[in-house]
N, C-alpha and C positions, 0 to 999 in steps of 0.2 A: 350184132350177133349176141344171142343170149348166153349168159354165163353157164359154163359146164361144171358140174360137180361130180365127185366120185362118191358113190354110195353102194356099199356092200358088193364090190367087185365090178361095178359098171360105171362108165362115164355117161352122164345124161344131162339134158337141159335142166336148169334150176327149177323151172315150172313143173317138171315131171318127177322131181325128187320128193318122195314121201316117206315118212317114218311113222310107225305104228303108234296109235294113241296109248297103247299099253307098254310102250318102251319104258324101261325103268330109268333111263336117263331123263325122260320127260316127267315121269311120275314122282321120282325120288331124288333127282340130281345124281343118280348113280352112274358116274362116268368120269372120264379124264379128257384133257385136251392139251394140245401144244400149239403155240403160235410161233410161226417162223417167218423169216424174211428172205426173199430171193433177190439176188443182185446178178445182173447180166444173164438172167435165165438159169441161174444155179441157186439151189437152196443152201443157205449158209448154216453150217453146223447141224445138218439134218441128222446125222448119226447120233449126235449127243441128245437131240430132242427125242429120237426114237428110243434110245436107251433109258432115258428118264421115264418116258411113258410106260415102257415095258416093265421096268422095275416097280413102278407104282401099280401097274395092272396086277401084279402078283399079290400085292398087299390087299387089293380090293377083290381078288378072285375073278379077275377079268382076263387073265393072260393065257389061258390054256390053248386058245385058238388064234392067238395073235402071232404074227411073224414079222420080224424086222424087215426082211427083204421085201415082202409083199407090201408092207406099209410104206416103205421107201419108194417103191415103184409107183404106188398109188399117188403119192405126193408129187413125184416128178411128172407123172402122166397128166395130172390135173393142171400143173403149171404149163406144160407144153400145149395141152388141149385148148387152153385159153389164150395161147400166144402171148404170154406175159414175160417181160424181162425183169422188171423191178416190181416185186409183188409181196403181198401179205398172204400167207397160207395158214389155215387152221386145220389141224387134224383132231377130230373128235371121236372118241370111242366110248360107247355106253354099254351097259349090260344087255341091252336088247329086250325083246319081248319075252317075259316070263309070266306064267299064269298065276303065280302067288307071290306073296311078299318075299323079298330076297332071302334065299337060303343057299349057303355054299354048296350043298349037296345036289342042287337041282341042275347044275350045268347051265350053259348058256350059249347062244349064238350072238356074239356082240355085234352091235351096229357100228359100222366104220364109215365115217363121213370126212371128206376132204373138200375144202373150198379154197379158192384162190381169187384174189382181186388185185387190181393195180394199186400200188402204194407209193406215195410221195412223203418223205419225212418232213418234219417241221422245217420252215425256212431257216437259213443261217442266222437271221436276226433273233430268232427264238433261242437258239443256243448261245448267242452272244449276250442276250438279256438274262437267261436263266429262269428256272422255275421258282415259284413261291408255293410253299406247302402249308396245309393246316394240320391239325391233329384230330384224329377220329374221336367222336364223342363216347366211344365204347372201347373196352380193352379186348385184346386177344389173350387166349389162354395158352401159355407157352407149351404145355404138355399135350395139346391136341394133336393127334396123329394126322389129322386131315390137313393141317397147315403145311406139312412137308410134301404134300401131293398137289399137283395142279389139277384139281378136281372141278367138275362142272357145278359143284355146290358153291356158287360164287357170290351169294347175296351179301355177305359181309363186305367184300371188296367193292361191290356196286354201291352199297349204302355209304361207305366212306368216300368214294369218288363223288357221289351226288352231294354230300356235305361240302366237299371242297369246291365244287362248281357253284353251289349256292352262295358260297362266301367269296366268289370271284377268284379262287385260287386254282392252281394247276394240278395239285396232287394232295393226298391225305396220308399222313403217317400214322401207323399203329403203335400203340404202347401195349405191353403185356401187363399181366396182373401185378407185376413188381414195379411197374413204372418205367421199364426199359424200352427204348425204341426198337422195333423189330424190322419193319419194312414199310414201303408205301403200298397203296391199293393195287398198283400195277407195276411196282418197281422195287429193286433192292437199293440200299443206301450205302454210300462210302463217304468217309470223312478224311480230311488231310490234316495232319498235325503240323505244328510249327517246324518240326524237323523233316517234313516232307515224306513221312511214312503214311500208310493208309490204315484206317480202322473201319471195320464193317461189323455189324451185329452178328453174333454166332447163330447157327441154326437152332441151337438149344433155346434161344430166346423166343422162338416161335415164328418161323418164317419159311417161305419156299426158297430152297437153294436154287437160284436162277441160273440158267445156262450162261447168260452174259456175265453174271456175278462171278462165276468160276473162271471164265475167260479173262476177266479183268484181273483177277488174282494171279493168274498165270502170266499175263502180260507184264504186270507190275514186277513180278519176280524176275522176269527176263530183262527188265530195264534197271534192275538193282534197287527197286523201291520195296521197302519192307511192308508187309501186310500183316495186321494183327486182327484176329476176331475177338472182339471185346464188347461187353455190355456198355451201353451208352444211355444216359438220361438226358432229358431236355435241358437240364441245367448245365450239362457238359458242353453243349453246342458252341458256346462262345469261345471255348478254348481252341477251336479248330480254325484253320486258315481257309479251307475250301471244303466244298461238299458237292457230290453229284449222285444222280440216280441212274440206274441201269435197267434196261429191258431189251428184248430182241428187236423191237421195231425202232425205238428211238435211240438205241445204242447207249451213248453216254450223254446225259442231260445235266448241266450244272444246276445246283440248288443254291439259291442266294439267301433265302430266309424261311423261317418256320414260325407260323402264327398259332398261338394256343387259343383255346376256347374263350379265354378272358381278354382276347385281343392283344395279349402280350406278344410282341414281335422280337424274335431273335435273329439278328442279321449274322451271316456267316462270312467271315473275312472281309474283303473289300466289296462284297456283293457283285463280283464279276468273276468269270471263269479264270481260275488261277493257273500257274505254270504246270503244276502236276496234272490237273484235269486236262489241260490242253495237250500235254504230252501223251496222255493215255488215249485221248480222242484221236490223235494222229496215228498212234500205234494200232488202235482198233481198226481204223479205216485201211491202214496198210495191210493188216491181216485179212480183212475182207477181200481186198483186191487180189492178194496172193491166192486165196482159196476159190475165187469166183471168176476172175478175168479169164478170157479165152485166149 
């Protein structure tokens, strides 16, 4: 059966889904997206993802014709139409077709696209082994307003991820113009101190405030684990006992080392998932089951 997608109010086969060559999402990267994961046929944290997209849409002047209820229905209908239980969903909203260069006064009919496909997470051995990360060859500018939005202008993330893959690594970490770690190309970073508290770079360093990042902070608080948002440099990494990366698809992925461009390798802790990381991994899975099991 051919995959069905939602496009501007209709569910239709993927081969019949077409977007205008004049869509400003295609021409200028003028759009936003959310990547979500479904478990047991239910989309986890859908409302949080929609709220983030709608908040960002107001910043980019995309939001006047977007409705949370309609977007939520589109996501759920796409999941059901494809008969999926465990899935990866992507909601993309672009400015749509406009006849001139973007101007706020022109108004717009945004393009809304939802896709869903079967998803299997990395095997347990990957989580047991942990990720190795490199450092992007270019810096992020901490004051960029785009970094705080999940926009379709994703070239910097792609470039960093390609660098990591070329080096045989799993992820790439960004530094800002002051040399502080911000985030990974597709993940947020958490570090565990010798006293078992969490440190994560602040949004002000120049990063996307991830949905999973926020959930981990809330889970940690519920477990009595202190969380501090603090600037971190590469030279600080050795003082931490554990580290992990978060995103909506992989959930919590242990991080065991960071390799710099000069091939200097910083190992984190014992290079294995530590007790705090494992505790949060279990708590996250429990939360998922509570919200999605039937």
